N, C-alpha and C positions, 0 to 999 in steps of 0.2 A: 307161517300162517296156516291154520287148520280149519276144519269144518265149523267149529263153534264161532269163528270170526265171520262166518258168512251171513249175509242179509238176504232173506227171501221175501218176495212180495207175492201174496196170494190174491188173485183177482177172481172172485167167485161170488155170484149173486145169491146162491142158496145158503142161508145162514148156518144150517147144521153142518154142511160140508165145509164151509169156510172156517167154522170154529174147530172142527175135527182136524183139518189140515194144519191150522195154526198151532193147535195144541200138540199134535204129533211132532212137528219140527221143533217147537219150543222145548219139549222134553228131551230132544236130542241135542240141545244146546245152541240151536240157531236163533238168530234174531228174526222175528217174523212181523211183517207189516201186512195189513189186509185192506182191500178195497172191494166194494160190492158192484162196481161197474167201471167202465173205462175212463171216467172223468179223472183228470189230474194224474193219471198213471205215469205218463212220461216225465212230468215234473217230479214225482216221487222217486222215480228211478235215478234221475240226475241228482236231486238234492240229498238223497239218503245213501247214495253209492250202492244201489241194489246189485247183488251178484246174480241172482236167478229169479225169474218170474214164473209162477205157476198160473196159467191163464185158462179160464173156462171158455170154450167156444161160444156157448149159448148165453152170452151176456145180454142184458136188456140195453136197448139203444144201440150203441156201437158194438158189433159182435167181436168175438175174440180173434177171428182171422184178420179182420180189418185192423184191429189194435196191434196184432202181431206184425203185420206189414208196416204199419207206421212206426212202431218201435224199432224194427230192424233197419229201417231206412236212416235212422239217426243214432243207433246205439248197437254195441256188440254184446249187450247183456245176455245171459243165458235165458232161453225161453223153453218151457215145457208146457204143452197144451194138455189140459185135463178136461175130459168130456165124456158124456154118456154114449156118444156115437162110436160104433165099432166096425163100420164098413171100411174096407181098405182105401176106397177113394177119398174118404174123409181124412185118413191119415196122410195120404199123398198131398192133398190140398193144404193141409196144415204145414207139412214140411216145405212145400213150395212157397208158402207164405213167409218162411224165414224161421220157423221154429226149429230148435235143436233136437227135440224129442217129443213124444206123444204117448199119453197113457189114457186108458178108458175106464170109466166107472162101471161096476164097482172095482176098485183097484186094491191090491194088497199094499198096505202102508210100508211094508218092508221093501217091496219092489220099488215103490216110488222113492223111498229114502235112498236105495241103491242107485237109482237113476240120477237123482240130484247129486249124490256124491261123485258119481262118474263124470257128470257134466262139469261139476265144480273143479274136479281134478284136471279135466281137459282145458278149461278156461284158465286155470292157474299155471298149467304147463305152458300155455300160450303166453301168459304174462311173464313167465320166467324167460321165455324166448325174446319177448319184447325188451326186457331189461338187458339182454345180451346184445340186442340190436343186430341180429343176424339177418341175412337175406339169401334168396335163391335167384340166380340169373339164368334165363334160358331164352334163346332166339330174340334177344333185345327186349325181352319182358323181364320184370322183376317181381318176385313175391316177397313182400316186406313182412318179416316175422315180427317186426316191431309194431307195425300198425295194422297187421292182418289185412293187407290190401294188395292188389295188383297194380303195377305201373306199366303202362303200355309203351311201345316204342316211341309213340308221340307224346309221352310223358303225361298222359291222362291217368287218373286213378280210379280204381274200381274196388269198393269195399266188399268183403266176403263175410258170410255168416260163419259161426264156429264150425259147423259141419262142412261147409264148402272149403274152408281154409284147411282143415285137417285132411280132407280127401285129397286136395291138390298137393299138399305137402307130402303126403304118403306116396302119391304117384311120382312127384318130382324126385324124391329120395330113392325111388326104385325105378328111375327112368330106364327104358329099354327092356324092362322085365314085365311080363304079363302077370297081373294080379287078379285073382278071381274075387268074387263078392265076399266070400268067407274071409279071405286075407284082408281085404279092405275094411270089412266090418270090424275085424279084430283090432286093426290098427287105429281106427278112429272112434270106436264105440265101447270096446271093452265090456260087452255084455252078450248074453245068449240071445240068439235071434232065430227066426223061422225062415224056411226056404222061400216062402212067398213074400218075404219082407222086401219091398222095392226101394228101401231107403237109399241104397247105393246108386241105383239107376236114377232116382230123383236128383240126387246131388250131382251126378255126372252131367245130367241135362242142364242143371242150373249153372254149373261152371262153364259148360260149353257156350251157353247163351251169353255169359258175361264176357268170354273171349270174343264171340262173334259180334257183340254189340260195338266193338271197336274195330274188328277186322272180320268181315263176313266169310273170308276164306280160311280162317284159322281152324285147324283140325288137330290140335295137339293131342287130344285124347281119342284113341282109336278103340272101337269095339272089336274084340276078337271073339267072334260068334262061338258060343258053346264053351268059352273059357273065361273071359273077363275083359279087362281094360289094359291098354298099353299107353304110356306117356312117352312120346317119341322124340321131341326136339333135343338138341344139344344142350346140356346143362353144365354150368360152370360156377 
């Protein structure tokens, strides 16, 4: 399967931007669906087997952040937020809502295409792992590469977003080794980033919260100040 097999859903209320985005990806061989608001987006994702959603934050009615949270609670589809906001706090809120990536208007179409390709590659790499049915076990927890979810010692399950999954897998596969933000970014994002990009810190916080939702004393991921992060439990 390659890029031209991918289905994109553009959720954008501004007609010109919606048309430009659809046309750009259609010229690259993608199948593109469009919606002008959040209505029936989740049904479309499910019925059309959408691979990636490009979601504008400032949608009329239900905003893009709310839509992203609702999608993520029920689906592991790729989500890239597209918006005119360029403050770092907006990027962080977007990522915390479950988005996999974030671009601001005006954007370079080539950069957006690159980000879509990178996200699609990560999602399909995860799908390949799913087909292999592999797992990672640590301290009576299990990271299921098949379902991209955690299973607790009490056998409760916790879904993970694409970013959370790839961060945790990178840490597990390098257990006992301190990884800095550059190394983690390279392992899970495969794109250039900037020193003030807090994406890794956001993901670490999200994964920690998911561990602690089941066990308040769980501290598998340690912060090594001035260096990076360390995943410490026994892995088998």
